[in-house]
N, C-alpha and C positions, 0 to 999 in steps of 0.2 A: 504494500500500500504506500503510495507516494505521499509527500508532505501535504499536498493540497487535499487529498482525500482524507488524510488524518485530521486536518483542520476542520473539514466539513463534518466528519463524524463527531469530533469534540463539540462543535457548535450545535449540532442536532441534539447531542446528549445534554448540553447545557440548557437548550430551550425546553427539552423534555423535563429536566429537573426543575426548572423555574416554573413551568406551567402545571406541574403535578401538585395536587393537593394531598399531602400525606396525612393519613389518619393519625390520631393521637396514639402515643406509645402505650399499649395495654399489654402487660406481660401476663395477666391472669388468664386471658383467653387466647387460644391458638387460632390463627386465621385458617379458613378453609382452603384446601389446595385448589388451585385453578384446574379447570378441566381442559382436556385436549381440544374439545370442540370450540373452546373460546378463542383459539388461535385463528380460526377462520372468520370471526366476526368482522374484521376490517375489510375483508375481500369478498363479501357476500355477492356484490354486484357482478364481479368477474366470474364467480362460480355459477351464478344464475345464467349468465350469457353462455358459459360452457355447456350447461345442461340443456338449455333451450336449443342451441345450435346442434347438439348431439341428437335431440329429439327430432328436429327437422331433417337431419341427415337420415334418420331411421325411416321417415316417410319416403324419401327418395330411394332408399334401399328396396322398398316394396315395388316402386315403379321399375327399378332396375331388374329385379327378379321376374316381374310380370313380363317385361320386354324379352328377357331371355327365354321364358317359357313359351311365349308366342312365337318367337323366332325359330326355336327348335321344332315346335309343332308344325309350323308352316313348311319348313324345309323337309321334315321327315314324313309328314302324313298328308299335307295339303298340296303336294306337287308344285311348290313354288321355288323359284331360284332366288339367289341372294339379291339380285337387282330389283326384285319385286318388294323387298323389305326395307325400302329407304326410310319410311316413316318410323318403323320399329327400330331400325339402327340409329336413327337420330334420337329417338326417345332413350335408347340404351346409352348412347354416348353422352347425351345431356345429363342423364341421371347419374352416370359414373362421375362425370366432371364436377357437377354441383355437390354430390355427396362427398367427394374427396375434399373439395374446398371447405365445405361446412365442417367436416370432421377435423380438418387441419386447423381451422379457426377455433373450434372447440378446444382442441389440445393446446393451442396458443393461449387462450384465455385461462386454461387450467395452469399452464406454466407461469403466466403473469401473476395469477393469484398466489401461487407458491412463492414466487420471488418477493412479492409485496408482503405476504404474511410473515415470511422468515425474516425479512429486513425489519419489519415492525416489531416482531418478537425479540429480535436481537437488541434493538434499541431499547425496548421496554425492560428487558432483563438487565442490560448494562446500566440504564438509568436507575433502576431499582437498587442495584449493587452500589452505585454511587450514593444513593440516599441511605442505604444500610450502613456503608462505611466498613473500614477494616475490622472493627471490633466485632460486628455481627458475623463477619467471615472467618473469625479466628478458628472456629471448630470445623470449617470446611476444608477438605484436602485440596491443595492447589491443583494437583494433577486431575482430580475428579471434576473440579470446577472448569478447568480448561477444556477437558473432553466434552463436558456438557454444553459449553458455549460454542464449540466448534462442530464436532461430529454429531452431537446430540441435536443441535438446531438443524443441521443439514439433513438429518434423517427424517425430518418432518416433510421434506419436499415431495417425495412420492405419495405420501398420504394426502396432501392437499391437491397436487396436480393430477393424480390418477385415481386414487381411491374414491374421493367424494364424487367426481363426475361419473365414475363407473358405477357407484352405488345408485345414482339416479338413473343411469342408463339401464341398469339391471331391472328397474321397475318400468321405465317408460317404453323402451323398445319391445320387450316381451308383450306388454299390453297392446301396443300397436299391432304386432304380428298376430296375437291371439284374436284381436278384433277382425282382422282380415280373414284368418282361417275360419273363424266362426261364421262369417258371411258366406264362405265357400263350402264348408263341410263340418257338420256337427260332430261326427265320429272322430275326425282328426283333431278337432278342438279338444275333445275329452281326453284323447291320448296325451296331447301336449300339456294340458293343465294338470294331469295326474303325474306325469313323469318329471315335469319341470321342477317342482319343489324338492325333489330328491337331492339336487346339487346343493342348494343353500343349507338344507338340513345337515348333510354330511360335512359341509364346510364349517358349520357352527361346532359340530362335534370335534373336528380336527383343531379348530381354533382354540378351544380350551387347553388342549395339550400343548399347542405351539406357543401360547402366551407365556406359560411357565418357563419353557425352554428359552424364549427370547429374553425374558426378565433375567434369567441366570446369565445369559450371554452378555447383556449390558452391564450387569454387576461385575462380571469378570473383567470387562473392558475398563470400567472405572477403577477397579482395584489395581489392574495392571498399570494404568496411566499414573495413578497416584504413587504407587510403589516404585515405578521406574524413575519418576522425577526425584523422589526421595533418595533413591540409590545413587543417582548422578550427583545430587547435591552433597551427599554424605560419603562420597567415594574416598576422599582423603582420610576421613576418620576410620572407615572400614579397613583401609589398607594399613593404617597405623596399628590396628588391633588384629590384623591378620584375618579379617572376615570378608575381604573383598570377593574371593572366589565363592564363598558360601552365599553371599548376597546375590552374585550373578546367577548362581544355580536357582536361588529362590525366585528371582525375576523370570528365569527361564521356565520354571515350573508353572508360574502364573500365565505366561504366554502360551504354554502347552494347554493349560486349562481353558483359556479363551479359544484356542484353535479347536479343541474338542467340542466346546459348546457351539461354536459357529458351524461345525459340520453337522451337529445334531439339528440345528435350525434348517440347514440346507437339505438334510435327509428328509425331514418332515415336509418341507416345501415340495420336494420332488415326488415323494410318495403320495402326498395329497393331490398334487396336480395329475399324477398318473391315474389315481382312482377316480377323480372327477372326470377326466377324459373318458374313462371306461364307462361311467354312468351315462355321460352324454352320448357316447357312441351307441350304447344299448338302446337309449330312448329314441335316437334317430332311426335305428334299425327297426324298432317296433313300428314307428310311423311308416317306414318304407314297406314292411311286410303287410301291414293293413291296407295300404294303398295298392300294393301289387296284387293282393288277393282280389280286391274289388275291380281292378283293371282286367284281370283274367276272367272275372265273372261278367264283364261287360256292363257293369253298373256305374261306371265312373269314367269321365273323360280324361284323356291323357294330359291335355294342357293344364287342367285344374290340378290333377294329381302331381304333375311335374312342378307346378308353381308351389304347391304346398311342400313338396319334398325339398325344393330350394330354400323355402323359408324356415324349415325345421332346424337346420344347423345355425342359422342366424338367430333363431329363438333361444337356443342354448348358448350361443357365443357370449352374450353379455354376462350370463351366469358364470361361465368358465373364466372369462377375463376378470370378472370381479373376484372370483375365488383366488386368483393369483395376486390381485391387489390387496386382498384381505390381510396377507402377511405384512404388507406395507403399513397397515393400520396398527397391527400388533407391534411391529418394530418401532413405529412412531410413539406408541403409548409407553413402551419401555424406555425410549429415549427422552420422553417428555417428563417423566416422573422426577428425575434429578433437577430439571429446570423448574418444575412446579415448587419443589422444596426451596430453591433459591429465591423464588418470588414471594415466599412467605417469611423470609428473614425480616426481623424488626428493623424499621427505618431509623436506626439510632442517630446517624449523622444528620438526617433531616430534622429530627426532633431537637438535636443539639443546635442546629442552625436557627430553628424557630426560637429556642430559648435565648439565643444570642441577640435577638432583637429587643430584649428587655432593657428598659432604661428607667431608673427612678427619677423623681422630680427633685429639683428643677433640672431640666435637660437643656443642653446647648442648642442654640438656634442653627448655627452652622458649625460643622465639625472641623476642627483645626488639629492636624496631627501633632503639631509642635506644642499644643496645649495639654497633651495627655500627661497626667502626673503619675497615675498608677492603674494597674488592673486589680480590681478588688474582688475577692471571693469571700462571701459572708455566710457563715453557718451552712456550708455546703455539705450535702450527703450524696454519695454516689455508690451505685451497686450494679450488678449484672443479673439479667434475666429475673428469676424469681427469688434469688438468694438474698441474704441479708446485706446491709450496707458494708462496703469495703472501706469507704472513707466516711467518717461521721463528724458532723459539727466542725468542719474545717473552715478557718477564716485566715486570710492573709492579704497583705498589700504587696504586689509586685511592682516596684517603682521604676519609672523611666530613668535612663542614664545610669543604671546600676545592675550588677550581676547578683542574682539570687540563686543559692544552691540548696537543693533539697536532698537530704540524706535519711538513712534509716535502714533497718534490717529487711531482708527479703520478705515480701508479703505484707509490708507495712502500708502500702497504698500509693507508693511513689508513681508507678506506671499509670494507675488509675487517675491521679491528679493530672499527669501529662496528657492522657487521653481527653480529659475534660478541657484542658487548655487548648488542645489541638482541634477541638470541635468534633471529635470522633464519638463522644459519649455524652449523653444528657445527664444532668443532675436530677436527683429525685426530690430534693428540696434545697432551699437556700437561694442566694442571689449572686450573679456574676455580672459586673458592669465596669465601666471606665470612670475613674475620677479625673475631672478636668480642672484646669486652672479657674479661679474665681468661684470655687465652691459649687460648680455645676457638674453634671454627669452626662455620659453618653453610653450607647449600647456597645457591647464588645464586638459586634459585627463590623465595626469600622476598622478593627485591627486586621492587618495582613500578617499571616503566620508563616514563619520559616521553620523548617524541621531538619535537624541533623541527628539521624539515628546512630546507634552504636556501630551498626554495620551498614554504611551507606552503599547504595547500589548504583553502579555505572554500567551502562550497556556498551557493547562493542561499537566503538565509533571514536571520533576525535574528541579532545577535551572541549573544543569550541561547541560541538553538537551536544555534548552532555550538559554543559553549563547553560545552554539556551533552553533547556527544559523548563527552567524557572522563569525565563523572560524571553519570549519568542522574538522580540524586537531588539534585544540587546546587541550592541555593536562591540567591537574589539576594545575601544576606549573604556567603555563601562565595565567590561570584563577585567581589564587590567586594574581598574580602580578597586573592584571588589576583591580581586586576587591579592592586591597589595594590602588591603585591610585585613584579609584572612591569613596573611603571611605565606601565601602560596605562589606569589608572582616570581620570586627568585628561582625556585626549582622548576617552574613551568618554562621559564625562558632558557634554562639550561638543557631542556629536553630537545631532541632533534625535531625541528619544525614548530617548536613552541606550542601554541594553542591548537595547531593542526596535528599534534602528535596523536596517533591512534592508540586507544586503550582496548584491552581485551575485556571479556566479561568480568564484572565486579572490580574493574579498575586495574587489572593486571597490565604492566608489571610494576606499578607504583607500590611504595611501602605503605604500611598502615597509617603512619603519621601523615604522609602526603595525601592519601585518600581522604582522611578526616578534614584536612585543610581545604582540599578541593570541594568537599561537601559543604563546608562552611562558606566557601566562595559562592557556591550555587545558591545557598540560602540567602546570603547578603545581596546577591544580584537580583533576587526577586523583589527587593524593596520592602522586606518584612519589617513590621514595626514591633512584632513579638517574635523573639528567637528562642526556640526550645531545643535543648540538647540533651541527649541520653548518654551518660557515661562517656563524655567526649575524649578523655585521656586514658580510658581503660586499655590495658595491654600495650601501651606505648612505653618506649624507653624514656629516661629522664629528659633527654635533650628535646625529643619530639614533643613530649608532654608539655614541657615548659614553653616551647614555641607556640603550640596550640592554645595553651592557657592564656598567654599574653595576647594572642589574636582575639580570643573570646572576650577578654577584658576590654580591648579596644572597640570591639563591635557593640558594646553596651552604650556607646555614645549615640544619643538620639533614639534609642529604642529600649524595650523591656527585654531582658535576657534571663532565662530560667534554665538551670541545668540540674540533672541528677548526677551526683558524683559522691564517691567515698574517698577520693584522693585529695591529699593536702595541696597539690599543685593548683587545683581549681578552688578548693575551699579557702586557701589563704588569700585569694583575690576577691572573694565574695563580699559584697557590701551587706548582704543579709544571708543568714544561714538558718534553715528550717529543718527540724528533725521530726520524722513521723515514726510512730510505733502503734501497731494494731489499729491503723486507720485514723489515728488522732494526732494532732499537733502537740508534741510534748515540750518542745523548746523552740524559741525564736531569739536569735542573737544578731546584733549589729556588729559591723567590723570593729567599732570602737570598744564594744563590750568584750569581744574576743581578745583584743590586744591588751 
């Protein structure tokens, strides 16, 4: 996907997110899973066109078979030559051409409906995931989610483009043909109406067994995707513990399991198709025997008998074709279930965004970034799902132009506070707002947040391309200024090609300290007024840690900076130090007090 298409996708997602009215966050009740049929609601018009055109094509099929029956009868029994059949040949040619055009257009409308529905669903799911945010996705395996968003969505295409139109054709075309046969011969009509239902009945019986097998196949695929991604990401650790080969064998066993489940699906599909063909052939043979006996007895005309015999295979054809498409529906249902679960994730980020609009009185008339004095958290309580509060009655002032460090033991609630500051998680109670100069207030939504995680991610590309992720219009001059502030400019300029130096995945071959400073550069380039850092100097040697700590201290000028850290290199520079234990603030010290 090129840059222009990426921008269009992002813009469409943004419009979707802005226009969507998210329901309030209710953790006591679970949302109902969306149904597969809901996917086709935006494309009903295209599907109706496909069904109508297919029905009209069925009418021209009757004309086509009637012309063939007349032509054969005249040539074989009425002593006419081919030149005497101009009108019949014209009718036959016209019927074939019109029917082909109509059926082609019906298939085109079906394909268009599938493309539109899949695009709409993909945007809907992506927009919902943006509204849900990273916290809601914490328990979802990355590999499974990626497979659901790619292969899972694409698996719906045959269901929309073929299954739904053929479901309608299975009803419409047989009814048209039954009406024609009823007007010609009541006995043939009875044979067709008795033998016809055998195919859908058998198809339903096969379907129950096939659905369970397809569910297992998709579960195996999702497990394989998630496990393979985990194996790749943890290969270094596995090699260090001598478990790489066993991990590879484990992934291979899952791949073999998926292969076996896939062949089970194919076996059921082939066997069911063979049996359905058998029933259809037997039914057509019964019609042929009945007509042949009546022809030998001289009680029936050849033209009518031949016409009915030509229509008989076409009567069973929609049923046979639909039976093959029925597997597409089962596959689509298995593929849609993981997507439906993603669509029921709570919209935590959207709820947090709405809470960010809160502003106590008196509020400022016009927001001035330079007038921000502090980000205030007042009596805040935060928790996850239906569990108890992880952070309870937390109050703090994160002031502008200074560094605040949060420390505490594991499980104390530091990450939860960070998720609240980043807008990933809503609070259950309390207030979050901006304290402005002159004793006024503003909503926290005015803050632009920059995030420097403990393990920053850089994709394979140039430093310039990676930095522009936070500021699409940034030029080289702005990047140099941000890099200078973050203490990264010196080592960038020493690299071959400087900002055009190509990085590998996760920033290879840069060192840990260089990657952290590059991540700080990217956050500063975004123009963030709130900078949040997670263990910025962890795992760094003393020299790199000191360089990064000094850069973080410099970055506090003109913005609010909050960091989680247990190291003294950051703590010694903090103007304010907060300590959490068991979700509560147990100590708050200023720099002067610590000295």
